[in-house]
C-alpha positions in Angstrom: 134.4 203.6 -87.9 136.1 200.6 -88.7 138.9 202.2 -86.2 136.0 202.0 -83.5 134.6 198.7 -84.4 138.1 196.9 -84.2 138.7 198.9 -81.1 135.6 197.7 -79.4 136.6 193.9 -80.7 140.0 193.8 -78.7 138.6 195.4 -76.0 136.0 192.4 -76.0 139.0 190.0 -76.9 141.1 191.0 -73.7 137.6 191.2 -71.2 136.9 187.7 -72.7 140.6 186.5 -72.6 141.2 187.6 -69.4 137.9 186.2 -67.9 139.2 183.1 -68.9 142.4 182.8 -68.1 141.1 183.8 -64.6 139.1 180.8 -64.5 141.6 178.6 -65.3 144.5 179.5 -63.0 141.2 179.1 -60.5 141.0 176.0 -61.2 144.5 175.2 -61.5 145.7 176.8 -58.9 142.7 174.9 -56.4 142.8 171.9 -58.0 144.9 169.8 -55.4 143.2 171.2 -51.9 142.7 169.4 -48.9 138.8 169.1 -49.2 137.1 169.5 -45.9 133.6 168.2 -46.9 130.9 169.2 -47.7 130.8 172.4 -47.1 134.3 173.6 -48.4 134.5 176.9 -49.3 137.7 176.0 -51.9 135.5 173.2 -53.6 132.7 176.2 -54.1 135.3 178.6 -55.6 136.8 176.2 -58.2 133.0 174.9 -59.0 131.8 178.9 -59.6 135.0 179.2 -62.1 134.4 176.2 -63.7 130.6 177.4 -64.3 131.9 180.8 -64.9 134.2 178.9 -68.3 131.9 176.9 -69.2 128.9 179.6 -69.1 131.5 181.9 -71.0 132.3 179.2 -73.8 128.6 178.3 -74.5 127.3 182.6 -75.0 130.4 183.2 -76.8 129.7 180.1 -79.5 126.1 181.1 -79.9 127.6 184.9 -80.9 130.3 183.5 -82.9 127.4 181.3 -84.5 124.9 184.3 -85.2 127.1 186.0 -86.4 127.9 184.0 -88.8 124.4 183.4 -89.7 123.2 187.0 -90.2 126.7 187.3 -92.6 125.7 184.7 -94.5 122.5 185.4 -95.0 123.4 189.4 -95.8 126.3 188.0 -98.6 123.2 186.3 -99.9 121.2 189.2 -100.1 123.3 191.9 -101.2 124.5 188.7 -104.0 120.7 188.5 -104.8 120.4 192.6 -104.7 123.5 192.9 -108.0 122.8 189.6 -109.8 122.4 190.5 -113.5 118.7 190.2 -114.8 118.7 187.4 -117.5 117.3 188.6 -120.5 114.9 186.8 -121.9 112.3 187.9 -124.5 109.5 188.4 -121.9 111.4 190.7 -120.1 112.9 193.0 -123.0 108.8 193.4 -124.2 108.6 194.7 -120.5 111.3 196.8 -120.4 110.0 198.3 -123.8 106.4 198.9 -123.0 107.7 200.7 -120.1 
């Protein structure tokens, strides 16, 4: 199961990497073009690539924060589940009565 998760994580990371790389290369390659005006095709390509990179960055940040919060919550639950219960006199009496 861990191997499958690792493989999926690597594939997802490669997809994200190539998407970010292609957006960055597009912006860099077409950055200094001769703009023809309002309907410039290259300006639209640059804008779309920049929006793609921004959106991907926002989504990755949101997913990272959500997974971090989920992990913290799970660790707290596990820590509370296995925390030693203090032996108070009342607790000892309840245990003896059971």
